[in-house]
N, C-alpha and C positions, 0 to 999 in steps of 0.2 A: 478531486473533481469526479462528479458523478457522471457516467457514461450510460449511454442509452444503448440496450443489446438489442437483439432481435426480437422487439415488442416489450412493452411495459408490463412486467409481471408483478407489479404491486398490487395488493389486495384493493378491491374497488372502494371500500370506506376511506382507506389512507389516501386514495386518488383524489376522491372527492374533498377531502380536507385539504390536500394541496391546492386543489383547483380553487377553493374558497379562499385560501389564502393569497393566491395569485390576482383573484378578484379584487381583493383588498388592497392589491399595491397602486401606487400613485400612478404609474404608467397606464395600468388597466382601467382605472377609475377615469383618467383623463382620455383615454383613447377608445374606450368602450361605453363605459356607463354613462358619461356626460353627454357624449353625442346622442345616444339612445334618449336619453331625458330630454335634451333640446329638440330632437326631431319629434319627439311625442307630444311635447309642449306646443309646437307650432301645428302639429296635426290636429290636436284637439282644439286649437283656438283658432282655427281657419274655418270660415263659413264654408257650408257645403257646395255654395254658389261658385267657389273659387276651385272649379274642377282640376286646373293644371297644378296648383300648389299641393293638392293631395297626391296626385301622381309623382310629382317630385319627391315628397316626403315619404311615401310608400317605398320608393326605390332607394331613397338616402339610407334606409335601414341597413343596405347590404354593406356599407362601408364600415360600421362597427362589428359587423359579423365578420367580415375579412380579418379585420385588425385582430379580433379575439382569436380567430383560428390560426394567424400567423404567430401570435405571441403565446398561444397556449395549446396549440395542435387541435385534434378532432373534438375532444372533450369539451375544449373553451369554445369551439365554434358551435357546437350543438347547445351548449348552455345559453350562449347569447342569443342563439336563432330562437331558443325557448322563451329567453326573456322579452325578446322583440315581439314574438307572437302573443305573449300574455298581455303586453301593453297595447298591441294593435288590435285584438279581437273585440274588445269592448267598443273601440271606436268604429270598427268595421261593420258589426253586426248588431250591437246592444244600444248603443247611445243614438238617440234620435234629434240630437241638437248638435250641430256642425259635425255631422257624421261624414264618413268616406263616400262620396256619390258614385264611385264605381261600380260595376256590376258584381254580383256575389261571386260568379264563377271567376271573375278576374281577380278577386280579392283572394279566394281560396287558393288559385293558381301561384299568386304572389306568396303566400305563406309557405307552400310547397317549395318554391324556389328559394326561401330562406334557408330551409334546412338543406337543400339540394347545394347551395353555395356553401354552407358551413361544412358539409361533408367532404365536398371536393378540396376547398382550400384548407380543411383540418388535416385531411390524409396527405396532401402534398406537403404540408408543413412538418407533419411528423416524419414522412419519408426523408425531407431534407435534414431533419435534426438528427435522425439515425445515421444518415450518410455522413453528416459531420461529426458524429461521435464515432463512427468506425475509422474515419480518416485520421481523428485525433489519436485513437488507440493504435492505429499503424504507425502514426509518427512516433507515438511514445516507445513503442516496440523498436522501431528503426533506431531511436537515439540510444536506448537501452543496449541494443546489438552493438552499436558503434562504439559505445563505451566499453563493452566486453571485448570487442576486437582490440581496441587500443590498449586495454590493460593486459590482454593475452599477449600481444606483441612486445610490449614493455617488459613483462614477466619472462618469455621466452628468452629475448636478448640478455636480460639481467641475470635468468637463471644459469647461462652458460659461463658468465663472468664469475657469479657466486661459487659455481661448483668448482671452477679452477682455483679461486682464492682458497676456498675450504680445504681442498687437497692439499694445497701447498703449505696451509697451515697444520694439517693433520700429520704431515709427516715429521715436521721437527717435534711435534707434541707427542708421538709415540716414543721418540728417542728420549725426550724429557722424563715421560712418564717411567720408562724403562730404568733411566738413571736413578729415578726418585726412589723406586723401590728397592734398588741396591744400596742406596745411601741412606734409607730410612733407619735400618737396624743399626747403623754406626752411631747415629746420635742418641745420646741418653735421654731418657723422658724427663729427668730432672734438670737437664742443660739448659743454660739461659739462651741458647740458639733454637731450642725445641719448638717455642712459640712462633718464632720467624719462619721455621721450616714446615711447619702445620699449614701455616698461611701459605706458603710456596706451593705445598701439594695440592691445597683445596682449590688455588687459582688455575693450577694445570687442569684439574678435573673439570672447573668451569668452562676453560676454553675449549676442553673437548667437547663439552655438551653444546656450547655455541655453534662449534664447527658442524656436529652432527645436525644441529637445527638448520644452519645454512643449506647442508646436502639434502636435508628432507625438503626444504623449500625449491631447491634446483631441480631436484629428482624426486617427485612425489612417488610413493609406493603405488603398485597396482593394486587395484580394489578386487575383492572377492565378494560377488554380489549373491544374496540369498534373501528370502522374504525376511523382514524384520518389522516388528511393532515399534514404533516410535516411543511407546510406553516403556519398552525394555532399554531403548536407547537413554531415556531420561533416568530411569532407576539406575543405569549403570554409571554415569557420570555424577549423579548425585551421591552415590557410594564413595566416589573418589574425593568430592570436595566436601562432604558434610562435616568431617572432623575440622578443617580449617574454618568452615563457616560457624560451626558452633563455639570454635575458640575466640572469634571476633563477635560473637553475639548477634549472628545473622541467621535468619530463619528462612528455610526453604520449605517450599509447598509445591505437590503436584496436583493440578487439577484433574478430576475424573472426567472421562470424555466416553461416550456412547457410540461415536463414529469410529468406523476403521480407519486406523493410521498405519496400515501395512505398506511398506515399500521395499524396493530391491536395493541393497546396499552391503556395505560393509560393517558391521557392528562396531568393531575397534576405531575405524576411523569416523564414523558418525559420532561416536562418543567423543572423540578427540575433538570435534568441531566444537560441541557443546562444552566440552572441558575448558577450551580456550576462552570462550565467551563466559563461562561463569567464573573462571579465575580472575578475568579482567573486571567483572562487576564486583568481586569481593575485594579487589585491590582499590576500586574507585569508591568502596564504602568504607574505608579503613577508619575514617574519623566520624562516621555516620552511627549515630545511635538509633537503635530500633530498626537495622538494617532488614531488608526482605527480598527475597527472590522467588518470583511465582513462575511456574512452568505450565504450559498450557499445549494441549495439542487437538488437533481437529483436521478439517478438511475445507477446502475452497476452491472456487473455480476461478482461475487467473488466465486471461486470455485464450479462453475457451478450452484450457486443459484442466483436469482434475488434479489437485496437488494436495499433499499432506503437509501439515506444517507442524514445527515444534518452536514455540515461543517462550524465549526466557527474558523476563521482565524484572527490573529491578527498581526500587526507591532512592537510588543514589543520584548524584548531582547530574544534571543534563550536560550533554555535550554541544559545544558550540557549533554551529553550521559549518564553519571552515573545516574543523577536524572531522565532522561527521561525513563530508564528502571524502574524506582521505582515509578512513579508517581501515580500509581493507588494501590499501597501497603498502607495498614492502618497505620495511625499515621505518614506518610511521608509527611512533611510539609515544605514548604519554606517561610511560614509567621507566624503570630501569632495564628493560629487557631489550632484545635486539628488534624488536617490532616486527615480527615475522608471525606471530601466533594468528592474527585474524587473516593475515594474507595467506597462509598455509590453509586455514579454514576455508576460505573462499575458493580455494583451488580444488580441495576434496569435495566441496559441494558442486563445483562444476563438473568434476569428474563423475558425479552422481547424477548428472544432467539436471542440477537444482541452482539455487541462488541463495544468497542471506542478504537481508535487509536489515539496516539499523534506523530507529528513529527516536526522536524524544516523545514521550507519552505524559498523560496527566500524572501517572504514577511516577514515572523518572525516565528510564531508558529501556528499550526494548530491541532484542535482537530475534529475527524470525528466519528460521531456516526452511525453506520450501523445497520439497522434493515430489517427483511424479509419481502417483500412486499406482 
């Protein structure tokens, strides 16, 4: 949804093209152009002896001018007033048959009033549209804040439960790992039981990693802020996933940018956010031939704030709308993992006063990390 800021900053030629397109719409044709044509036809077709008809028609022009101003703002009102003036002037001052019998001064004042009405109505219409846009933006921000607060409340309560469970799991895991180290040398490498024992040890290690992941979700590490260029963040996590991507035939590219994308944050944690996103993208493109991941950095103004962004876009399969809404919920997983990667990434972004957005695009799927500059 396009929103109106404090004034229309579009270039004038582009605004004129937009205005022309609006004049070509059915609503404007029926509400503005057709009434102007009908009034003009009656005006020109009425004898100068019927003074009252000319008075009515001359004032009837105000209606399409007001309609144009309401529908298209100040520029539309002025355009319609100019059109009315263009079709009225010949009848008022140049045509000698069926001319407007009013005095010249009265006709000149009438034309001046056309523009006055267009300016006043158009200005009020623009202000109302701007106010509606600001109210809509405020409503969107309120809804976004409400969702964040609800998610934060759920995460806080869930974090306490998860922390307790993770600690309970880690205690026996430490005992099992210690026992495994003692027993490991006893089982010969060529014994039939060795394969099952290796599986046993790997599973203990995997459970330890899962428990650590739960704890990192429940108790995020404190961030160490320093000036960081997002280009450095991109290169850091690309280095980590490049081998895995090349193994699966996936090409990763980083687009150059001339804009400053410096933020205050923790390099390792910001790289972790992008790493989680990139790993998910690579998993999603397992069966995709010619996989591509494109990384772009830049700056945007969002809700009146200057934000730097790092966008990771891939040409993998789109995410259905139901899953798209719950991507950052804890334990929401489309694969074999615990479903905490994106949730932890969202937490880290919030610690940096930023946020992550996910969307389906023409290319495939894009995740964008926004951080204040």
